[in-house]
Structures are given as structure tokens and as C-alpha cells.
N, C-alpha and C positions, 0 to 999 in steps of 0.2 A: 529398589528394583529398576532394571534398565528400561528406559523408554526409547525404543529404536524404530527405525523404518526398515522393513525388509522387502526387497523385490524378489518375488518367487517366479522364476522363469520356468514354465511348465505348469503354471497354475491352472490350466484348463485340462489337465490330463486325468486319466482314470485314478491315478494315485493321489491327486490333489486333495480330495475330501479327507482321506485318511491322514494326509500330512497336516492339514488344518486342524484335524482332531487332535493330533500330537501337540501342536502349538497351543491349542486351547486348553488341553490337559495340563500344560505347564503355564497357563496364562497368568497365574499370580506372579510369575517371575518377569512378566513383560507387560504389566498393566500400563495402559495408555499408549501402547505401541500401534504401529500401522503396518499393514501388509498390502502390497500391491501385487495382484495376480497378473502375470504377463503370459500371453500365449497367442496363437494365431487363430483360434476358434472362438469367436465372440459368444456363440450360444453356450458352449461349455463353460467359458469364463464367467458369464453372468450367473449360471446355475451354481457354480462353486462359490461365487461371492455371496449369493443369497443364502446358501446352506451354511457357510462359515459364519456369517453375521448372526444367523439364527442360533447356531450352536453356541457362539460366544455369549449372546444375550441370555440364553437359557441357563448357562452356567455362571452368569454374573461376572464375566470377564470384560474389562474395558479394552477392546481391541477393534480397531477400525479396518475393515477390509474393502478394498476397491479393486478395480480391474481395468486393463487396457491392452490393446493389441499394438500400441506404440511403445516399443521397448525403451527407446531413449527417453521418452517422457516418464515412463515408470521408474527409471533409474535415478531420476533427480533426487538429490539429498539423501540417498540411501546409506545406511550404515552396514547393511549385510545384503548379499545377493545369494539366494539359494537356487541352484540349477538342478533340475531333474526333468529331462525331456528326451524324446525318442524321435530323431529325424526319420521321416518316412513311416512312422507308426509301426504297428504290428505287421502290416503288410510287408514292409521292408525286412522285418525280422524273419518273416517266412522265407525270403530269399537267402538270408544269412544261414538259415538252418538247412534248407532243402538243396541248394546248389552244391555245397561241399559234400553232402551225403551222397549225391548222385555220382561223385567221383571217389567214393570210398573214404572220405574224410569226415570226422565228426563235425557237425554243424551245431554251433552253440552261441549264445548271445555275447559272451565275453571271451571265449576261447577259440583258438584256431582261426580259419578264414572268416567265420561269422563275427567273432569279436573284432577282428581286424577291420572289417568293413563297417561295423558299428563305430569303431574309433575314427575311421576316415570321415564318416558323416558327422559325428558328434563334434570332432575337433574343428571341422570346417565351420560349423555354426558357432562354436566357442570363440573362434577368431573374431567374429563380428561382435560378440558379447564383450570380449576383453577390450576391443578397440573402443566400444561405447563406454565401458567402465573407466578406461584411462582418460577419456575426454570429459565424462560427466561426474563420476564419483570415484576418483582415483584412490581415496582413502578407505573406501568400503572393503569389507572382507568377503571373499568368495568361499561359499560352502557348497562343494560340488557333490552331487549324487548321480550325475549322468554317467552311464556306462560306456566303455569300460573305464572305471574311475581312475585306475592307475595310469593308463595311457593318456587320458585327458589331462591329469595333473602333470604328468611327465612333459607334455607339450607346453602347457601354460608356464610352468615354473622355469623353463629354459628361455622363454621369450617375453616375459612380462614381470614387472615388479608388484603386480596386484597380489596382496596377501591371500594365499590359496591353500585350502585343505580339502582333500577328498575323503569321503566317509562311507563306510559299509559296516553293517552289523555282523558280517561273517565271523570275525574273531570272537564275538559273543555267542552267536547261535550255533557255530560248528561244534564246539565241545558239548553243548547242551543236547544237540541232535544225536551225537554219538552215544551219550549217556542214555538218552531215551531209547535208542535202538537196542542197547544192552540191557534194558529193563531196570536202569538205575534212575534215581531221582535227579533230574537236571538242576534242581535248586541247590544241590550239595556239591556242585562242580565249581572249582576255582582254577581257572586256566588262563594262561597268557600265550598268545600266538604272535609270531613274527614272520616276516618274509615279504612277499608281494601280495597285493590284493587278489583274492581267489587263488593264491599260491602260498599260503602260510602254514606253518607247523607250530605245535605247542612247545614251549621251552619250560613251561610250568603246567602241571596237570594233576591237581589234587581232587580227591573225592572224600568229602567229609573229613578233610584234614589229612588224608593218607594218599599215597601214590595211587593214581587211578588205574594204572596198567594191570595190576593183578585182578582187579574187578572185571576189566575188559577181557582178559585171558579166560577167566571163568565163564563169562558170557559166551565167548567164542566156542569154548569146548561144549557148552550146553547146546548151542545152535548147530554145531557140526553133528551132534548126535541126534538131532531132531529131524526126522524124515519130512516134516512139514515145511522145513526151511531150505530153500534152494541154495546151493553153494554160490549161485550167481546173484543172489539177492543184494541190491545196492547197500542196504544197511550192514550186511555181513562183510561186504567188500571193505567198507571203511573201518570196521572193527579189526579185520584181518590186517589191513594196512597199518593201523595204529599199533597193533601187537608186534608186527614185524619190525617196524621202524622205531618203536618205543617213543612215539610222539603222536599226538592227535593231528590228523590231517584236515585241511580244507576239503569240503565235499568234492571240489573240482579236480582233485588229484586222481579220482577214479577214471577220468578221461585219458590219463597217461599210463597209470599202472594197471588198468584193466581195459585198455583201449579196445581190444577185439570184442569183449563182452558188451561194452557200451555201444559200439558200432552196430553189432548184431541187434541189440534191443531197439535202437533208433530206426534201423532199416525195417524192423518187424512191425513198427507202429504204423497204423493207417494215416495218422495225422502228425504234424509237428507240434511243438509246444506253442508256437505262434498261432497256429490254427485253433488249438484248444482255447487259448485266451480270447481270440477273436470271437469265438462262439459265445463267450460269456459277456463280452463288452456291452451289448444292448441291455442286459439285465443289470449291469453295474449302473448304467445311466438311468434306468427306470427307478432303481432304488434311490439314487441321489435325488431324482425329481420328486419322488414320494416324500422323502424326508425334508426336502427344502420347502415343501408346502405346509409343514407342521410347525407349531410354535415350540415344541419340545422335540427336536430331531434327535435321533439316535442311530448311528450307523450299525448295520448288521455285519459282523466280520465275515459271514459266509456270502454276502452279496456286495462286498466292497473289495476293490482291487488291492491286494496286498494286506488286507485286514483293516482294522480301525485306527491303528497308530502307526502310520507310515513315516519314514524318514525321521524316526524318533531320535536317532543318534545326532542328527544335525541340530535338532532343538536342544539336546543336552549340551553339545559343544558350544552353540551360540550362548546358552545360559552361562556356561563356564567362562566364556570370553567376556561377555558384556556385563556380567554380574561378578566377575573376578572370583570365581569359585575355587580356583587352585585345585583342580581335579585331574585325574588321569583317565584318558579315554583312548580307544584304538583309533589311530589316525593314519592317513596316507599323505606323507610330506617328503621332501628331499631328506635323505637320512642323515647327512652331515656326520657320518661315522657311527650312527646308532647301531648298524649292523656292519661289523668290520669286514665282511666279505664283499661288500658292494661299493662302487664309487660314491663319493660324498654327495654328488648331485643327483643320484638316481632316487626316484620316489619309491619309498618302501612303506610297508605296513608294520607299525610298531606302536606300543603304548606311547602316548604323548602327554606331557604336562601342559595343562591349559589354564591360562589366567588372562588378565586384561591385556597382557603383552602379546597374546596369541598362542601358538602351539610350539612346544619345544620337544623334539623326539628324545626319548630316554634311551641311553646307551644299553645295548643288549649283548655286546661281544660278538663272538663267532656263532654261526649255526653249525650243528653237527655235520661232519664231513659227508656222511651217507645221505644227508638230505639236501645239501647245498647245490649239488651238480645240476639237477633239473631246474631249480629255482634260479640259478645263475643264467642258464640258457634262456629262461623266460625273461630275466632282467635285460639281457642283451637284445632280445626281440623287442621288449618294451621300448627301449631307447631308440632302436631303428624305426619302429612303427610310428612313434610319436613324431620323429623328425620328418618321416615321409608324409604323414598326415598334415603337418604344419606347412611345409614348403617344398615337398618332394615332387618328383616326376613318376611316370609309370615305372621306369627302371628302379628307382629308389623303393617304390612300393613293393615290387616283385621281389627285390632282394630281402626286404623285411619279412614278407610273407614266407619266403623260402626258408628263412631261419627259424620259423616256428616249429617246435618239436612235433606237432601233429601233422606237419606238411613235409619238411625236410626233403624236398625234391624240386629242382628248378623247373622241369617240364610241367609237373603238377601245379606248381605255384603259378606259372604263366597261364595255364589253361583255366584254372579256377579264377584267377584275377580278372582275366578278360571277360569271362562270362558274368561274374558278379559286378564288375564295373559297368557293364552294359545294362544290367538290371537296375543299378542304382544311379544311373548317369545323372538324373535330375537333381540329385543331392550331393554331387561331387564337383570340385573345381576342375576346370578344363585341363590344368597342368597334369593331372593324374592319368590323362589319356595320351600324353605326349612322350 
């Protein structure tokens, strides 16, 4: 089994305990390894370190966990770097959601203006991380979970030779979620999704070995005839979309194909998603403190941010690389022709073959014509936004934002950009104001 050193940037976040639980759950594959937690909050880092070491000891896993606020020191001699952080915290996410909404545009963490400004902040931090990796551990592999993961990887892969893969469980959980909404057993679903991160469609969708779509059509007809089910229900939207397009959609497509409904719902809520999470953060940390004081800690999925097995796909892919598993996992990497509709250098979400050599995207051919239009638009936006975040000016950023399908207006893009840039100024480079 692989004995490696992992630097976990974001190791003091609310998701970090669940991520360490994922690693410890697969600990037999990494016996004797070391994890260095890196973050800017010493108190939270120390707590996660204590909790992780106790969880590992309780489960008989030989894993050494340390922590530091010195990123360059933590990167020394690393084989893998795991990144999952949120510049500005949930307070910044509040602006990502609330400011666009004020202007009649959906505010969301990875979509539209909210996702754009999350990318500007994340990529700004990533530039420093990449520079440190190139200087200190240039042969280490980067496993990125920082959102929006496709824009982050798009920027890095055009400007660095650091081996990079971005990861998201979406292609695994979206088909299962649709099945569950339709009253089907998610464990009987066998689906493959391709496209962009948070913008993928299924090209294979079986249920118990049969085409899943007739099962969804039957569920749609039942739900349409049920007076207790609103035709605006989010789960019905996705089933309707799947039946019409004959493909299982990423949940995020409802922001485009049901934009008015979603906008009305968001405007009707008294709080944003960020505010809802912020209200729970103190309890997350209380739970982690309670468990860190025990000899046999056990995370409660209802009191842990994201559940008890966070970033599990990253651990799966690390295992496949460092233990040469020769497995297939959903990955976000430059397509190199894997989806024939996109430039070879655009980061796409596809199944990837993973072994000790890294990740190789598996060729998928063309996407169906009735699906590809919106995804292509999002791909062009992705490329523009990544370049603006890496080296652009205010003009470059506004052009990128104006190209997003949820914006599509230069005056609106300028207004939203200037207001959001002012709100996030401390997390952005000065060139984005020039």
C-alpha cells in the first residue's frame, strides 16, 4: 500500500473532519502515511488535528496528522496536495448569493455572478499555491475540490505543468438523486455523465439493467396527477427535464431551464443558503470539539458539515493513483478530444482511467445536439472567466461575466461586477479594478 505525504489546504475548514474521516475510512490503503493540515485558523487546525489523530488511533490506522499555518513548510516533500478552501468564508458566499439576486439574477455558489466571483477569489489564492508547489514540490499531484472546480482547473492547466485533477461527486449523486425523487432505488442506477462540472448530462442511464427513462416517465405521470405535488417542485423539474431531453441532467440545469421559477423561490426565501449554513457553523464546531475530547470519536452526519465522509472521491482517486488501481472515476481534466464538441485544452467532466501514471480522459464522442448548445456556451464562459481570474483586468472580467447565460447583458454585467468587486475587494488582486 502507498505510503505518502498529503498536504491538505483547507484543513481547518468545517468540511475537514469529514474529509479526514474519508481518509481514515480508507486508511488501510495508506498505512504509514502523513497528512499535514494547512489553513489560516490555528484554533480550528489544532482541533481537526486532534480529532483526526484520535479517529485514526481508534480505528487502528497508522496515520500521522500534523498542522501548520505555514503553507510553504507544509508542502515540503509532499506527494499529493488536496485543496478545498473558501476565500472569504460563508460571509463572502452571502454576497455571491445576495447581490445578484438584488439585480434579478440567480445568485449561486458555482453558477452566474456568484460562481464567477468565487472563481476570482479562489484562483487568486491558487496562484500562490501553484507558485509554492512549483518551487517546493513540483512533482506532487494536485487534487482540487475548491469551487468552482472547473474554472479553477481551467486556469491552472493553462498556466502550470503541475499535474492537476479537479473532482466532484456530481456525476455519481445526480442520477441517484433523480432516482430517489422518482421513488426508485438509487442503488439500481448505472449512469455515466459527461460535459462540464455542474453542467453534465447522462450518456448512459440504466435502471436495474434497463433504460431508466420509461421509469422516470411513469413517475412523472404519477406526480402530475398527484394534487399534493406542486408542478414547481424542484424534484419534478429535474424529472421533467430528464424526460424531455432523454438524458439525466445535473441538478444545476434547473437554474437555466426553469430560471424564472428558481428566481422566484430564491427571492421568496427570507435567508440565503450562506446564511442558513452560517447559522449551523457554531454547532458543527461544538460537535467536533465534543468528539475530539473522546477516545472513540464518531462524527454525527447531522452535525457535521457535508456529512461524515467528505471529499471521498478525492481519496478514491488518490488511492487509484498511488496504489495503481487502474480504475475509472469521474474527473475534471483537459479533454484532449474526450468530448468531440470541445477544444482539446478545455477542462471537461468525463470518466477517466486512473493508475500510477495519473488520469487519462476516456473518449466519449459527441454530445447530443439538443444538449450541447447551452453546455458549449458555459464552456466558452469557463475559458474566458479562468483567463480573467488568472491575469485579466476589469474589462476582461466584465466581458467574461457578460457572456454567462444567466447574465447576457453588458449593462447588467457592469453593474453587478462593480458592486460585487467592491464587496470582495480584500480578496481580489488590484488589476481586477483597473
